[in-house]
C-alpha positions as CSV (number, residue, x, y, z in Angstrom):
1,M,-35.5,-43.3,6.1
2,S,-35.8,-40.3,8.5
3,W,-32.8,-40.9,10.2
4,L,-31.0,-40.4,5.8
5,R,-32.9,-38.0,5.1
6,W,-31.0,-36.4,8.5
7,I,-28.0,-37.1,6.9
8,V,-28.6,-35.9,3.7
9,V,-30.2,-32.0,5.5
10,G,-26.6,-31.9,7.2
11,V,-24.8,-32.5,4.9
12,V,-26.2,-29.6,3.1
13,V,-26.3,-27.5,6.5
14,V,-22.5,-28.2,6.2
15,I,-22.2,-27.1,2.7
16,V,-24.2,-23.8,3.2
17,V,-22.1,-22.9,6.5
18,G,-19.2,-24.0,4.4
19,V,-19.1,-22.0,1.2
20,G,-22.4,-19.1,2.3
21,G,-20.7,-18.6,5.9
22,P,-17.7,-16.8,4.3
23,F,-19.8,-15.2,1.5
24,V,-21.8,-13.2,3.6
25,F,-18.7,-12.6,5.7
26,I,-16.5,-11.1,3.3
27,H,-19.5,-9.3,1.1
28,F,-22.0,-8.0,3.6
29,V,-20.0,-8.1,7.1
30,E,-16.1,-7.2,6.2
31,G,-17.2,-5.3,2.7
32,K,-15.1,-4.0,-0.2
33,A,-11.7,-3.7,0.0
34,P,-10.3,-0.3,0.1
35,A,-9.6,1.0,-3.7
36,P,-5.5,1.2,-4.2
37,L,-3.8,4.5,-3.1
38,S,-3.5,6.4,-6.5
39,L,-3.3,10.0,-7.1
40,R,-6.1,11.6,-9.3
41,S,-5.2,15.1,-11.1
42,T,-6.9,17.9,-10.2
43,A,-5.8,19.8,-13.3
44,S,-8.2,22.0,-15.6
45,P,-8.7,20.4,-19.1
46,S,-9.4,24.0,-20.1
47,G,-6.8,26.0,-17.7
48,S,-3.3,24.4,-19.0
49,A,-2.0,28.2,-19.4
50,A,-2.5,28.8,-15.9
51,S,-0.8,25.7,-15.0
52,Q,2.1,26.4,-17.3
53,T,2.2,29.7,-15.3
54,T,2.1,27.8,-11.9
55,A,4.2,25.0,-13.1
56,A,7.1,27.9,-13.7
57,G,7.7,28.2,-9.9
58,P,10.8,26.1,-8.5
59,V,10.8,22.7,-6.6
60,A,14.2,22.9,-5.3
61,G,14.4,22.6,-1.7
62,S,13.9,20.2,1.6
63,W,10.2,18.7,1.4
64,T,8.2,16.8,4.4
65,I,5.9,14.2,4.5
66,A,2.5,16.0,5.5
67,S,-0.6,14.6,7.3
68,G,-2.8,13.0,4.7
69,S,-0.4,10.4,3.8
70,E,-0.8,7.0,3.8
71,V,1.0,3.2,3.6
72,G,0.1,0.1,3.7
73,Y,-0.3,-3.4,2.3
74,R,-2.4,-5.5,-0.3
75,V,-2.5,-8.9,-0.3
76,K,-5.2,-11.2,-2.1
77,E,-6.6,-14.4,-0.1
78,V,-8.5,-17.4,-0.2
79,L,-11.5,-17.6,3.2
80,A,-12.8,-20.9,2.3
81,G,-13.0,-20.8,-1.4
82,Q,-14.3,-17.3,-1.3
83,S,-11.4,-14.8,-3.3
84,Q,-10.9,-11.3,-1.4
85,T,-8.4,-8.7,-1.0
86,A,-6.6,-8.4,2.6
87,V,-6.1,-4.3,3.2
88,G,-3.9,-2.9,5.7
89,R,-3.0,0.3,6.4
90,T,-1.6,3.4,8.6
91,A,-1.6,7.2,8.1
92,S,1.4,7.0,11.2
93,V,4.0,7.9,8.0
94,T,7.4,10.1,8.9
95,G,10.1,10.9,6.1
96,H,11.4,13.9,3.2
97,L,12.7,14.5,-0.1
98,T,15.3,16.9,-1.3
99,I,15.5,18.4,-4.9
100,A,18.3,20.0,-6.4
101,G,17.7,21.5,-9.7
102,T,15.2,19.5,-11.3
103,S,16.5,16.0,-9.4
104,V,15.6,14.4,-6.4
105,T,18.4,13.5,-5.2
106,T,17.4,12.3,-1.5
107,G,14.4,10.6,0.0
108,T,12.7,8.1,2.6
109,F,10.0,7.3,4.1
110,S,9.0,4.8,7.5
111,V,6.6,3.8,9.1
112,P,5.8,1.8,13.1
113,M,4.5,-1.0,11.5
114,K,2.8,-2.1,14.6
115,T,-0.1,1.2,13.7
116,I,-0.8,-0.8,10.4
117,K,-4.5,-1.9,10.8
118,S,-6.4,-3.6,8.6
119,N,-11.1,-4.1,9.0
120,E,-9.7,-7.7,11.1
121,S,-8.9,-7.6,14.1
122,Q,-7.5,-11.2,13.6
123,R,-5.9,-10.2,10.7
124,D,-4.1,-7.6,12.5
125,V,-3.2,-10.1,15.6
126,Q,-1.7,-12.6,13.2
127,F,0.5,-9.8,11.3
128,D,1.5,-8.4,14.3
129,G,3.1,-11.7,15.8
130,R,3.4,-14.6,13.4
131,I,3.5,-13.2,10.0
132,M,5.3,-9.4,10.7
133,D,6.7,-9.8,13.9
134,V,6.5,-5.9,14.6
135,A,8.0,-6.2,18.1
136,T,11.3,-7.8,16.6
137,Y,11.3,-5.3,13.8
138,P,9.0,-2.7,14.4
139,T,10.2,-0.3,11.8
140,G,10.0,-0.6,7.5
141,T,11.4,1.8,5.7
142,F,12.0,2.5,1.9
143,T,15.4,4.8,1.3
144,L,15.8,6.2,-2.3
145,T,19.7,5.3,-3.8
146,S,19.6,6.4,-7.6
147,P,18.1,10.2,-8.3
148,I,14.7,10.5,-10.4
149,N,15.3,13.2,-12.8
150,L,11.8,15.3,-12.9
151,A,12.7,17.4,-15.8
152,P,10.6,18.7,-17.9
153,L,8.6,19.9,-15.0
154,P,5.0,18.9,-15.5
155,A,2.1,21.6,-15.2
156,T,0.5,22.0,-11.9
157,G,-2.2,19.0,-11.1
158,A,-0.8,17.5,-14.2
159,I,0.5,13.4,-13.1
160,K,3.4,12.3,-14.3
161,T,5.5,8.8,-14.3
162,Y,8.8,7.8,-13.0
163,S,11.0,5.6,-12.0
164,A,12.7,5.0,-8.7
165,T,15.3,2.5,-7.3
166,G,15.8,2.5,-3.3
167,Q,16.6,0.3,-0.6
168,L,13.3,-1.2,1.3
169,T,13.8,-2.9,4.5
170,L,11.0,-5.1,5.9
171,H,11.1,-7.8,9.2
172,G,14.8,-7.0,9.2
173,H,16.4,-7.6,6.0
174,T,16.9,-5.3,3.2
175,R,16.7,-5.5,-0.8
176,S,16.8,-3.4,-3.6
177,V,14.0,-2.6,-5.6
178,T,13.3,-0.9,-8.6
179,F,9.4,-0.1,-9.2
180,P,7.4,2.8,-11.0
181,L,5.8,6.0,-9.1
182,T,3.6,8.9,-10.1
183,A,3.7,12.5,-8.9
184,E,1.8,15.4,-9.2
185,R,2.6,19.2,-8.1
186,T,-0.1,21.5,-6.5
187,S,0.2,25.3,-5.6
188,T,1.6,24.0,-2.3
189,A,2.6,20.3,-2.2
190,I,3.9,17.8,-3.7
191,K,2.3,14.4,-4.2
192,I,3.3,10.7,-4.8
193,S,1.8,7.3,-4.7
194,G,3.2,4.3,-5.7
195,S,3.5,0.2,-5.2
196,I,6.3,-2.0,-4.3
197,P,5.9,-5.7,-5.4
198,V,7.3,-7.9,-2.3
199,A,7.9,-11.5,-2.5
200,F,7.3,-12.9,1.3
201,A,10.5,-15.1,0.8
202,D,13.1,-12.4,0.0
203,W,12.1,-10.9,2.9
204,D,11.8,-13.7,5.4
205,I,8.6,-13.1,5.9
206,P,6.5,-16.0,6.2
207,N,3.3,-16.6,4.0
208,P,0.6,-15.4,5.9
209,S,-1.6,-18.3,5.1
210,F,-3.3,-19.4,8.2
211,G,-3.6,-23.8,7.8
212,S,-6.3,-24.7,5.0
213,F,-9.1,-21.7,6.0
214,V,-7.0,-19.1,4.7
215,T,-4.2,-19.0,2.0
216,T,-3.1,-16.3,0.2
217,Q,-0.3,-15.4,-2.4
218,N,3.3,-15.5,-1.9
219,H,3.7,-11.6,-2.3
220,G,1.9,-9.1,-2.0
221,L,2.1,-5.1,-2.5
222,L,3.6,-2.4,-0.2
223,E,1.6,1.1,-1.4
224,F,1.9,4.1,-0.7
225,L,0.4,7.9,-1.0
226,L,2.4,10.6,0.3
227,D,2.0,14.2,0.6
228,F,5.1,16.4,1.1
229,T,5.1,19.7,2.0
230,R,8.0,22.1,2.3
231,A,10.3,21.7,5.1
């Protein structure tokens, strides 16, 4: 019966490697996915009077994206039966916005797609080639198409939610999108964060799934955290 014992051992080893291997890789090698890009209020709960005084300053004018800004993707995937979240980001972001009175009248940001990187080189190879084809479609861009009314202007350090509508260009296709975003005023900057749902088929983006080993949902999020300073 020794041959039967070895068969059983072999089956157990395959199961342990097939299930335990991805579990160890995801939880101990790759690590936890970065938290979503978002704003954290810097307002002091007891400093409302000072905040209101600072908030009286004008915001009208031209603003440009500064260092510290990030744009990326977030997609849920399953690796050999183990769930994880794939995240890729870039700090190579350019753009601007214009505020007239208390309304954002123009706004845009763009990224070189080849600069978006995750914590896995094999995932990045798939992203740059088969999925996003960054050589053919090198830039991703969002352009605001409807004004955003900011009135009443929030106090410095307070975070407020608005709705934005614009054109998102990915993979050579441009589609209209509407999504919520959050904004915060500081003494020297305007910070904006948000996420745009992206159904891959709408932009003719191949599903990131790789055979039966790595499977993903048919959609993901484009997330951003933008820091604007006076132009």
